[in-house]
C-alpha positions as CSV (number, residue, x, y, z in Angstrom):
1,M,-4.5,42.8,-7.6
2,K,-2.2,41.5,-4.7
3,H,1.5,40.3,-5.1
4,F,3.2,37.6,-3.0
5,D,6.6,36.5,-2.8
6,V,5.5,32.9,-2.4
7,L,2.1,31.7,-2.6
8,I,1.8,28.3,-1.0
9,V,-1.1,26.0,-2.4
10,G,-2.2,23.8,0.4
11,G,-2.5,24.6,4.2
12,G,-2.0,21.2,5.4
13,L,0.8,20.0,7.5
14,A,3.7,20.6,4.7
15,G,2.0,24.2,3.2
16,G,1.4,25.6,7.0
17,S,5.2,24.6,8.0
18,L,6.6,26.1,5.1
19,A,4.6,29.4,5.7
20,L,5.8,29.6,9.2
21,A,9.5,29.0,8.4
22,L,9.1,32.0,5.3
23,E,7.0,34.3,7.8
24,A,10.9,34.7,10.2
25,M,12.2,35.8,7.2
26,G,10.1,39.0,6.1
27,L,8.8,37.1,3.1
28,N,5.1,38.2,2.1
29,T,3.8,34.8,2.0
30,A,0.2,33.6,1.3
31,V,-1.3,30.0,1.9
32,V,-4.4,29.0,-0.2
33,E,-6.2,26.1,1.6
34,T,-10.0,24.8,-0.1
35,L,-11.1,23.3,3.4
36,S,-12.3,25.7,6.1
37,P,-11.0,25.6,9.5
38,R,-14.0,23.7,10.6
39,E,-13.8,21.0,7.8
40,R,-10.2,20.6,8.4
41,I,-11.1,20.0,12.0
42,Q,-13.8,17.4,11.0
43,S,-11.8,15.7,8.7
44,P,-11.4,12.1,9.1
45,A,-7.2,12.8,7.7
46,G,-6.8,14.5,10.9
47,D,-7.0,11.1,13.3
48,R,-4.2,9.5,11.5
49,A,-1.2,9.1,13.6
50,L,2.3,10.4,12.4
51,A,5.5,8.7,13.5
52,L,7.6,11.7,13.9
53,A,11.5,11.0,13.4
54,R,14.1,13.2,16.0
55,G,15.0,15.2,12.8
56,S,11.3,16.4,12.3
57,I,10.7,17.6,16.1
58,Q,13.8,19.4,15.8
59,I,12.3,21.5,12.9
60,F,9.2,21.5,14.9
61,R,11.1,23.1,17.9
62,Q,12.9,25.1,15.6
63,L,9.5,26.7,14.5
64,A,8.1,27.0,17.6
65,V,5.2,24.2,17.2
66,W,6.7,21.3,19.3
67,P,5.6,23.0,22.9
68,R,1.5,23.2,21.5
69,V,2.4,19.1,21.0
70,D,4.3,17.8,23.1
71,E,1.9,16.9,25.9
72,H,0.0,14.9,23.2
73,A,2.8,13.1,21.7
74,T,4.3,9.9,23.0
75,P,8.1,9.1,22.9
76,I,9.2,5.7,20.7
77,T,11.8,4.1,23.3
78,S,12.1,1.0,21.5
79,I,11.5,-0.4,18.2
80,H,10.8,-4.4,18.0
81,V,10.9,-6.1,14.4
82,S,10.0,-9.3,14.0
83,D,9.1,-11.8,11.3
84,R,5.9,-14.1,12.0
85,G,6.5,-17.6,12.1
86,H,10.3,-17.4,11.9
87,F,13.0,-16.9,14.0
88,G,14.3,-13.4,13.3
89,K,14.0,-11.0,15.4
90,T,15.8,-7.6,16.4
91,R,15.1,-5.0,19.2
92,L,16.4,-1.5,19.0
93,D,16.5,0.6,22.3
94,A,16.8,4.1,21.9
95,E,18.6,4.6,25.5
96,E,21.7,2.0,24.3
97,L,21.8,4.3,21.7
98,G,22.4,7.6,23.9
99,V,19.1,9.4,23.1
100,G,16.0,9.4,25.1
101,S,14.1,8.5,22.0
102,F,13.7,7.3,18.4
103,G,11.1,10.1,17.8
104,Q,7.4,10.5,18.9
105,V,3.9,9.8,17.7
106,V,1.4,12.5,17.5
107,V,-2.3,12.5,16.2
108,A,-2.3,14.7,13.1
109,R,-5.1,16.7,14.3
110,F,-3.0,18.5,17.2
111,L,0.3,19.3,14.7
112,E,-2.4,20.6,12.2
113,T,-4.3,22.8,14.9
114,A,-1.0,24.1,16.7
115,L,0.7,25.2,12.7
116,A,-2.9,26.7,12.3
117,E,-3.0,28.7,15.3
118,L,0.8,29.8,15.0
119,C,-0.2,31.0,11.5
120,Q,-3.0,32.7,12.5
121,E,-0.8,34.4,15.6
122,K,2.0,35.5,12.8
123,A,-1.0,37.3,10.4
124,I,-0.1,34.9,7.9
125,E,-2.4,35.6,5.0
126,L,-4.4,32.5,4.4
127,L,-7.3,32.7,1.5
128,C,-9.6,30.2,2.8
129,P,-11.5,28.6,1.4
130,A,-10.4,29.1,-1.9
131,R,-9.3,26.8,-5.0
132,V,-6.2,27.8,-7.8
133,T,-8.4,27.5,-11.0
134,G,-5.5,28.7,-13.1
135,L,-1.9,29.5,-13.3
136,D,-0.1,31.7,-16.0
137,I,3.7,31.8,-15.9
138,Q,5.4,34.6,-16.6
139,A,9.2,35.4,-16.7
140,K,9.4,37.3,-13.6
141,W,5.9,36.0,-11.6
142,V,2.8,33.4,-11.8
143,R,-0.6,35.7,-11.9
144,I,-2.6,32.9,-10.4
145,T,-6.7,33.1,-10.7
146,L,-8.7,32.0,-7.9
147,D,-12.4,30.8,-7.3
148,Q,-12.8,32.0,-3.6
149,Q,-16.7,30.6,-2.9
150,G,-17.9,31.5,-6.2
151,S,-15.7,34.9,-6.4
152,V,-13.1,34.7,-8.9
153,D,-9.8,37.0,-8.0
154,Q,-6.4,37.0,-9.3
155,C,-3.1,37.5,-7.7
156,T,0.6,37.3,-8.9
157,A,3.4,35.6,-7.0
158,R,7.3,35.4,-7.6
159,L,7.2,31.5,-6.1
160,V,4.6,29.3,-6.0
161,V,4.8,26.0,-3.7
162,A,2.8,23.1,-4.6
163,A,2.0,21.5,-1.1
164,D,-1.7,20.3,-2.5
165,G,-1.1,16.4,-1.8
166,G,-0.8,13.6,-3.8
167,N,-3.1,14.5,-6.3
168,S,-1.7,18.0,-6.6
169,Q,-3.6,19.9,-9.2
170,V,-0.4,22.6,-9.4
171,R,2.1,20.1,-10.4
172,Q,-0.4,18.8,-13.2
173,W,-0.8,22.4,-14.6
174,V,3.2,22.8,-15.0
175,G,3.2,19.3,-16.4
176,I,5.4,17.3,-14.1
177,G,4.5,13.9,-14.5
178,Q,4.5,11.2,-12.0
179,T,6.4,7.6,-11.9
180,V,3.5,5.1,-10.2
181,H,4.2,1.8,-9.1
182,D,0.9,-0.3,-7.5
183,Y,1.8,-2.5,-4.6
184,H,-2.0,-4.1,-4.9
185,Q,-2.0,-3.9,-1.6
186,S,-4.4,-1.6,1.0
187,A,-3.9,-0.5,4.3
188,L,-6.0,-0.8,7.4
189,V,-5.7,1.9,9.9
190,G,-7.2,2.7,13.4
191,T,-6.8,2.9,17.1
192,I,-6.5,-0.3,19.2
193,K,-6.7,-0.1,22.9
194,T,-4.4,-2.6,24.3
195,E,-4.8,-4.7,27.7
196,L,-0.8,-4.4,28.5
197,P,1.0,-1.0,28.5
198,H,3.2,-0.7,25.6
199,Q,6.1,1.7,27.4
200,G,7.0,3.4,24.3
201,V,7.9,0.2,22.3
202,A,7.0,0.5,18.4
203,F,6.2,-3.1,16.8
204,E,6.8,-3.8,13.2
205,R,5.9,-7.5,12.8
206,F,5.9,-8.7,9.3
207,T,3.7,-11.3,8.6
208,P,2.4,-13.9,5.3
209,S,-0.2,-11.5,5.0
210,G,1.6,-8.2,5.2
211,P,3.7,-5.9,7.6
212,L,1.4,-4.9,10.4
213,A,2.6,-1.9,12.6
214,M,1.8,-0.6,16.0
215,L,2.5,2.8,17.0
216,P,2.5,3.6,20.7
217,L,-0.1,6.6,21.8
218,Q,-1.6,7.7,25.1
219,R,-3.7,5.9,27.5
220,S,-2.5,2.2,26.4
221,R,-3.5,2.9,22.8
222,C,-1.7,2.2,19.9
223,A,-2.1,3.1,16.0
224,M,-2.5,0.0,14.0
225,I,-1.3,0.2,10.3
226,W,-1.8,-3.3,8.6
227,T,-1.1,-3.9,5.3
228,R,-2.6,-6.7,3.1
229,D,-3.2,-7.9,-0.2
230,E,-5.6,-5.6,-1.7
231,N,-8.5,-7.8,-2.1
232,D,-7.9,-9.2,1.4
233,G,-7.8,-5.8,2.6
234,H,-11.1,-5.4,0.9
235,R,-12.4,-8.8,2.9
236,L,-11.2,-7.7,5.9
237,R,-12.1,-4.1,6.1
238,A,-16.0,-5.4,5.6
239,L,-16.1,-8.0,8.6
240,S,-17.6,-7.4,11.9
241,K,-15.4,-5.4,14.7
242,S,-15.2,-8.8,16.7
243,V,-13.7,-10.9,13.5
244,I,-10.9,-8.2,13.0
245,E,-9.8,-8.2,16.9
246,H,-9.8,-12.1,16.6
247,R,-7.5,-11.8,13.3
248,L,-5.6,-8.8,14.7
249,Q,-4.6,-11.2,18.0
250,E,-3.8,-13.9,15.6
251,T,-1.3,-12.1,13.5
252,F,0.4,-9.6,16.2
253,G,0.0,-12.6,19.9
254,W,-0.3,-11.3,23.1
255,R,2.8,-9.3,23.3
256,L,0.1,-6.2,24.6
257,G,-2.4,-8.5,26.0
258,H,-5.8,-8.3,24.8
259,L,-6.5,-6.2,21.9
260,L,-9.8,-4.1,21.1
261,V,-10.5,-1.9,18.0
262,E,-11.7,1.6,19.2
263,G,-14.3,3.5,16.5
264,N,-13.8,3.3,12.9
265,L,-11.5,1.3,10.9
266,K,-10.5,2.9,7.8
267,S,-8.4,1.4,4.4
268,F,-6.6,2.9,1.8
269,P,-4.9,1.4,-1.4
270,L,-1.0,1.5,-1.2
271,W,1.4,2.8,-3.9
272,L,5.1,4.3,-4.5
273,I,4.4,7.6,-6.4
274,R,7.1,10.0,-7.1
275,A,7.1,13.2,-9.4
276,Q,9.2,13.0,-12.0
277,R,10.6,16.6,-11.4
278,L,10.5,18.6,-8.4
279,F,10.2,21.9,-9.9
280,A,9.4,23.9,-13.2
281,E,9.7,27.5,-13.9
282,R,8.6,29.2,-10.6
283,V,6.9,26.4,-9.3
284,A,8.5,24.1,-6.5
285,L,6.8,21.0,-5.4
286,V,7.0,19.7,-1.7
287,G,5.4,16.8,0.6
288,N,3.1,14.7,-0.8
289,A,3.0,16.3,-4.0
290,A,6.4,15.2,-4.3
291,H,6.0,11.7,-3.8
292,Q,4.0,9.4,-1.5
293,L,5.4,6.0,0.5
294,H,4.6,2.8,1.4
295,P,3.7,3.3,4.9
296,V,5.8,0.3,6.2
297,A,8.8,2.6,7.4
298,G,6.6,5.4,8.3
299,Q,8.9,7.9,6.6
300,G,7.1,9.8,4.1
301,F,5.7,12.7,6.4
302,N,9.3,13.2,7.7
303,L,10.4,13.2,4.2
304,G,8.1,15.6,3.2
305,L,9.0,18.1,6.2
306,R,12.6,18.0,5.1
307,D,11.2,18.8,1.8
308,V,9.6,22.0,3.2
309,I,12.8,23.0,5.8
310,V,15.5,22.5,2.7
311,L,13.4,24.9,0.3
312,A,12.9,27.8,3.2
313,R,16.7,27.5,3.9
314,L,17.8,28.0,0.2
315,L,15.0,30.7,0.3
316,E,16.4,32.7,2.9
317,K,19.8,32.4,1.4
318,Q,18.3,33.8,-1.5
319,M,16.7,36.7,0.0
320,E,19.5,37.7,2.1
321,Q,21.3,38.2,-1.4
322,G,18.5,40.3,-2.5
323,G,17.8,37.7,-5.1
324,D,14.6,36.3,-6.6
325,P,12.9,33.6,-4.9
326,G,11.3,32.1,-7.9
327,A,14.8,31.5,-9.9
328,F,16.0,29.0,-11.9
329,S,18.6,28.7,-10.2
330,V,17.3,28.3,-6.8
331,L,15.0,25.8,-7.4
332,E,17.6,23.7,-9.4
333,K,19.4,23.7,-6.1
334,Y,16.0,22.7,-4.3
335,A,16.1,19.8,-6.5
336,K,20.0,18.5,-7.0
337,A,19.9,19.2,-2.5
338,R,16.7,16.5,-1.9
339,A,17.3,13.9,-4.6
340,P,20.0,11.9,-2.2
341,D,17.3,11.9,0.5
342,H,14.5,11.1,-1.7
343,N,16.6,8.1,-3.4
344,R,17.8,7.0,0.0
345,I,14.5,6.9,1.9
346,I,12.4,5.8,-1.0
347,G,15.2,3.5,-2.1
348,F,15.0,2.1,2.1
349,S,11.2,2.0,2.1
350,D,10.6,-0.1,-1.0
351,G,13.2,-2.5,-0.3
352,L,11.6,-3.4,2.9
353,I,8.6,-4.0,0.5
354,E,10.2,-6.4,-1.4
355,L,12.2,-7.8,0.7
356,F,9.0,-8.9,2.8
357,V,6.6,-9.7,0.1
358,P,4.5,-12.8,1.4
359,S,4.7,-14.7,-2.0
360,R,8.2,-14.9,-2.0
361,P,8.8,-17.6,0.8
362,P,12.8,-18.2,-0.6
363,L,13.6,-14.4,0.6
364,A,12.4,-15.8,4.2
365,M,16.0,-17.2,5.3
366,A,17.8,-14.1,4.0
367,R,15.6,-11.7,5.4
368,N,15.6,-13.4,9.3
369,L,19.5,-13.5,8.8
370,G,19.1,-10.1,8.4
371,L,17.6,-9.6,11.3
372,M,19.7,-11.5,13.3
373,A,22.6,-9.7,11.8
374,L,20.7,-6.0,12.7
375,D,20.4,-7.4,16.8
376,H,23.5,-8.7,17.1
377,L,26.0,-6.1,14.9
378,P,26.4,-2.7,16.7
379,P,27.1,-0.8,13.8
380,V,24.5,-2.1,11.6
381,K,22.0,-1.7,14.3
382,R,23.0,2.0,14.8
383,W,22.9,2.5,11.0
384,F,19.1,1.1,11.1
385,A,18.5,3.3,14.0
386,R,19.5,6.6,12.1
387,H,17.1,5.8,9.4
388,A,14.6,5.2,11.9
389,M,15.5,8.7,13.6
390,G,15.7,10.5,10.2
391,M,19.2,11.1,10.9
392,A,20.9,8.8,8.4
393,E,23.0,12.0,7.0
394,D,22.8,15.9,7.5
395,S,20.7,16.3,4.5
396,L,19.3,20.1,5.7
397,K,23.1,21.6,5.3
398,H,22.2,23.4,2.1
């Protein structure tokens, strides 16, 4: 029976990043992943665009991931926020704030490939394709039952990290509940070819039908995230591509010229989901296993990556002192360290949705005055920009 210091359940972006962070510490680490490398490459989830904050890019540089991704990334040099049908708008320019960009947009598949290649090069043990089918938590370790293509095996680990996504089986097994808020909205996502160059501008346009974000990609393309009422979203998804393009043009306007939909559009329901605790005995939650946010502020993945790096740094300190990586004191510190960041980002994202709910027109004047204030008050603009860059506070010093 194999024994590990840390067993990471989930080999996606969060799990792969954590494996790389722990590898440099000499921890005996393994990753359990249900999808084979071929299945992961072919997964439609790899097509999603990620808006990486500057803080996240710094983390990927530290992990030696960014040099493999940089050529595929598009810098966000400006953020344009507007409210359709109203006078309020603001534009944040990275150059004015003394930075080259607010962050970068990259298609998830490039990041997944870079992480997988690095994990393989560093000989991080990957149990794949495999599923965890049971956990037996003991005083000094966890006994894990694995199903590897019909072959049942067991291993032990001093710490199990749940990086297995929003429907985390590990979280359910250890009895950690969730707080769920249904926005009754759906997001329509896809790639849009633009007639005019986007010039590195990310657009966030609040409309009567819901927020519409356009994130810059390479070759005069944008990643569209269009939030709609859930019923309206289903109806829109069923329309022909030409009708959707017409609706999109009406909603977004002509700042990027004529807009064309490339490939297939996808839709998914939107909830705010938050684990009621970040740990159980010898088990920690990171990424989507801990929280799922509305995409309006583009902060979900960035928040999860900070989970990973804070946990890794706490484990590094513990191992330097010859301690137990699964000790209750370590996991308690992790939860305490992450709470302020979670509360701030989740509150910020959820607050934007409440402020721009289409069915609440009395808020229109207040939010437009807010956008005007943001545009004319440099301290407020800097505060907002630091949120956008994932640098509102140094939540990594733990």
